[in-house]
PAZAPA-4460 file (N, C-alpha, C; in steps of 0.05 Angstrom, whole numbers, plus 32768, in hexadecimal, padded with zeros to 4 digits):
% residues 99
    n_x    n_y    n_z   ca_x   ca_y   ca_z    c_x    c_y    c_z   seq   type   mol
   8295   8360   8888   8282   8369   88AC   826C   8356   88A1     1      M     A
   8263   8359   88BD   8252   833B   88C4   8237   8347   88B1     2      S     A
   822A   832F   88B8   820E   8339   88AE   81FE   833E   88C4     3      R     A
   8205   8329   88E2   81F9   832C   88FC   81EF   8343   8901     4      E     A
   81D4   8345   8907   81D4   8362   8912   81D3   835B   8936     5      L     A
   81DD   836D   8940   81E5   8373   8967   81CB   8385   896E     6      A     A
   81BF   8377   897B   81A8   8389   898D   81AD   837D   89A7     7      V     A
   81A9   839B   89B6   81A7   83A7   89CE   818F   83A1   89E1     8      G     A
   8187   8397   89F2   816E   8395   89F1   8173   83A1   8A15     9      V     A
   8166   83B8   8A24   815E   83C4   8A3D   814A   83B6   8A46    10      A     A
   814B   83A6   8A50   8129   839F   8A5E   812C   839B   8A77    11      A     A
   810E   83B4   8A7B   810D   83C8   8A8F   80EC   83B7   8A96    12      G     A
   80E5   83C2   8AAC   80CB   83B3   8AB1   80B0   83BA   8AA8    13      A     A
   80B6   83DA   8A91   80AA   83E5   8A96   80AA   83F1   8A6E    14      E     A
   80C1   83EB   8A67   80CC   83F0   8A4E   80E5   83DB   8A43    15      R     A
   80E2   83D3   8A2A   80F5   83CC   8A1D   8103   83DE   8A0F    16      L     A
   811C   83E1   8A16   812B   83F2   8A03   813F   83E3   89F6    17      E     A
   813E   83E6   89D9   814D   83DB   89C7   8159   83EB   89AC    18      L     A
   817F   83E2   89AD   8188   83F0   899A   8192   83D5   897F    19      V     A
   8196   83E0   8965   8194   83CD   895B   81AD   83DB   894A    20      V     A
   81CD   83CF   8947   81E5   83CA   893D   81E6   83B9   891C    21      L     A
   81EF   83D2   8910   81F4   83C0   88F3   81E0   83C3   88DF    22      G     A
   81CB   83BF   88E0   81B2   83C7   88D1   81AE   83E2   88C3    23      G     A
   8193   83E4   88B3   819A   83FE   88A8   817C   840B   88B0    24      S     A
   817F   8427   88C4   819C   8437   88BE   81B7   8425   88D1    25      P     A
   81C0   842F   88CC   81E2   8418   88E4   81D8   8415   88FB    26      R     A
   81C2   8433   8906   81BC   842E   892E   819D   8434   8925    27      L     A
   818A   841B   893C   8175   8423   8934   8168   8423   8951    28      C     A
   815B   8433   8962   814E   8434   8974   8134   842C   8973    29      R     A
   8128   8416   8985   8107   8419   8992   80FD   8415   89A3    30      A     A
   80EC   840A   89AE   80DB   8411   89C9   80CB   8409   89C7    31      S     A
   80CC   83E3   89D8   80B0   83DA   89DB   80A2   83D7   89F9    32      F     A
   808B   83CF   89FF   807E   83CB   8A18   8093   83B7   8A20    33      P     A
   8098   83B4   8A3D   80A1   8399   8A46   808C   8385   8A4A    34      S     A
   8084   837E   8A42   806A   8365   8A42   8061   834B   8A31    35      N     A
   8056   8342   8A2D   8052   832D   8A1A   8051   8334   8A00    36      P     A
   803B   834B   89FA   803B   8357   89DB   805C   8364   89D2    37      I     A
   8062   837B   89EB   807C   8388   89DC   8091   8374   89CE    38      G     A
   8092   8352   89DB   80A6   8342   89CA   809E   8339   89B9    39      W     A
   8081   833D   89BA   807E   832E   899E   8089   8347   8993    40      A     A
   8089   8357   898A   8085   8369   897D   80A1   8368   8974    41      A     A
   80BA   836E   898C   80CE   8373   8982   80D8   834D   8975    42      V     A
   80CC   8337   8979   80D3   8334   8961   80C7   832D   8952    43      R     A
   80BA   8338   8945   80AF   833F   892D   80C0   8353   8927    44      G     A
   80CD   836B   8933   80D2   8383   892A   80F6   8373   8922    45      F     A
   810C   8362   8935   8117   834F   892A   811B   8345   8911    46      L     A
   80FE   8339   8914   80FD   8326   88F8   80FB   8333   88DB    47      A     A
   80F3   8351   88E5   80F1   8364   88C7   810F   8363   88BC    48      G     A
   812B   8362   88D0   813E   835D   88C2   8148   8352   88AC    49      Y     A
   8142   8332   88B0   813F   8321   88A6   8160   831C   88AC    50      R     A
   8168   8317   88B9   818B   8317   88C3   8189   830F   88D6    51      R     A
   819E   82F4   88DC   81AB   82F3   88FD   81A5   8301   8908    52      P     A
   81AB   8301   8929   81A6   8312   8934   81B5   830B   8950    53      V     A
   81C5   831F   8964   81D7   8316   8984   81CD   8329   898E    54      R     A
   81B3   8316   899D   81AA   8333   89AF   81B2   832B   89C0    55      L     A
   81C2   834B   89DC   81C5   833E   89F1   81AB   8356   8A05    56      A     A
   81A5   8349   8A1A   8193   834F   8A30   819A   835F   8A4F    57      V     A
   8185   8367   8A51   8198   836F   8A76   817E   8374   8A86    58      A     A
   8176   837F   8A94   8163   8387   8AA5   8150   8379   8AAD    59      G     A
   813F   8392   8AB9   8126   8371   8ACD   8116   835F   8AC1    60      A     A
   8111   8363   8AA0   8101   8350   8A93   8114   8340   8A82    61      A     A
   8138   8344   8A88   813F   833B   8A7E   8133   8316   8A71    62      A     A
   8137   8309   8A87   812D   82F2   8A85   8119   82E8   8A78    63      L     A
   8101   82F2   8A7F   80E6   82EC   8A74   80EB   82FF   8A55    64      G     A
   80F2   8306   8A52   80FA   8316   8A2F   8107   82FA   8A24    65      F     A
   811B   82FD   8A31   812B   82DF   8A1B   811B   82C6   8A1C    66      A     A
   811D   82C1   8A28   8107   82A8   8A2C   80E9   82AC   8A1B    67      L     A
   80DF   82CB   8A0D   80CA   82CA   8A04   80D2   82C9   89E8    68      A     A
   80EF   82DD   89E6   80F2   82DD   89BD   80FC   82C3   89C2    69      V     A
   8116   82BC   89D6   8129   82A2   89CE   8133   82A1   89BA    70      G     A
   814E   8284   89BB   8160   8285   89AA   8153   8270   8990    71      N     A
   815F   827C   897A   8156   8269   896B   8172   8267   894B    72      T     A
   8171   8258   893B   818A   825F   8921   8197   8271   892E    73      P     A
   8182   828A   8920   8181   829B   8916   818C   82AF   892C    74      E     A
   8181   82B6   8945   817D   82C1   895B   818F   82BF   896E    75      R     A
   819E   82C3   897E   81AF   82B6   899A   81AF   82CD   89A9    76      R     A
   819F   82CA   89BA   819A   82DF   89CF   81A9   82D2   89E9    77      V     A
   81AF   82EE   89F4   81CE   82EC   8A0C   81BE   82F6   8A23    78      L     A
   81BA   82ED   8A3B   81AF   82FD   8A55   81CD   8304   8A60    79      I     A
   81D2   832C   8A5A   81EC   832B   8A74   81E2   8331   8A88    80      M     A
   81FC   8334   8A9A   81F6   8340   8ABD   81E8   835E   8ABC    81      S     A
   81D0   8369   8ACE   81D0   837B   8AC2   81E7   8389   8ACF    82      P     A
   81E7   83B2   8AC6   81FD   83BB   8ADB   81E9   83D8   8AD4    83      G     A
   81FC   83E3   8AEB   81F5   8400   8AEE   81F1   8412   8AD2    84      P     A
   8206   8408   8AC0   8202   8421   8AA7   81F9   841B   8A88    85      A     A
   81E6   83F9   8A87   81E4   83ED   8A6B   81D5   83F6   8A5D    86      K     A
   81D9   8402   8A54   81C9   840D   8A40   81C0   83F7   8A27    87      S     A
   81A7   83FD   8A14   81A9   83EE   8A08   81BA   83F3   89EC    88      A     A
   81C2   83FF   89EB   81DA   8410   89DD   81FA   8407   89E3    89      L     A
   81FC   8400   89FE   8219   83E3   8A04   820E   83D4   8A04    90      Q     A
   81F6   83C6   8A07   81EE   83A8   8A05   81F6   83A0   89E6    91      L     A
   81E5   83AF   89CE   81F5   83AD   89B4   8213   83A4   89B3    92      A     A
   821B   83B9   89B9   823B   83BA   89C2   8248   83AB   89CB    93      V     A
   8243   8392   89E0   823F   8384   89E5   822F   8365   89C9    94      Q     A
   822A   835D   89C9   8216   8353   89BE   8226   834E   89A0    95      A     A
   8239   8369   8996   824A   8361   8988   8264   835C   897C    96      K     A
   8269   8354   899E   8286   835F   89A4   8284   833D   89B5    97      N     A
   826B   8329   89B6   826F   8315   89C6   8276   82FF   89B6    98      H     A
   8283   82ED   89B6   8283   82D4   89A5   8287   82C1   89B2    99      R     A
***
């Protein structure tokens, strides 16, 4: 089993909805404001896991969020095209399966 976390972020104009797969507990959901303070909170939230992260993001604020969170050796950010049913869970599954 991979040590990597799979994270899906539905980045709306007002809220960021996150789903984390592969951590403890096995499924974690969280919500943050969709602004620079919320983006910083997400970075801190993910840093708390102390594991590599593969993050898929889609939505109105996806680009701003992705730039704020950024790629690092331990964090790979994938910007996905928005779809009508792109939930944070669907994005986390896509992050998990993306190679």
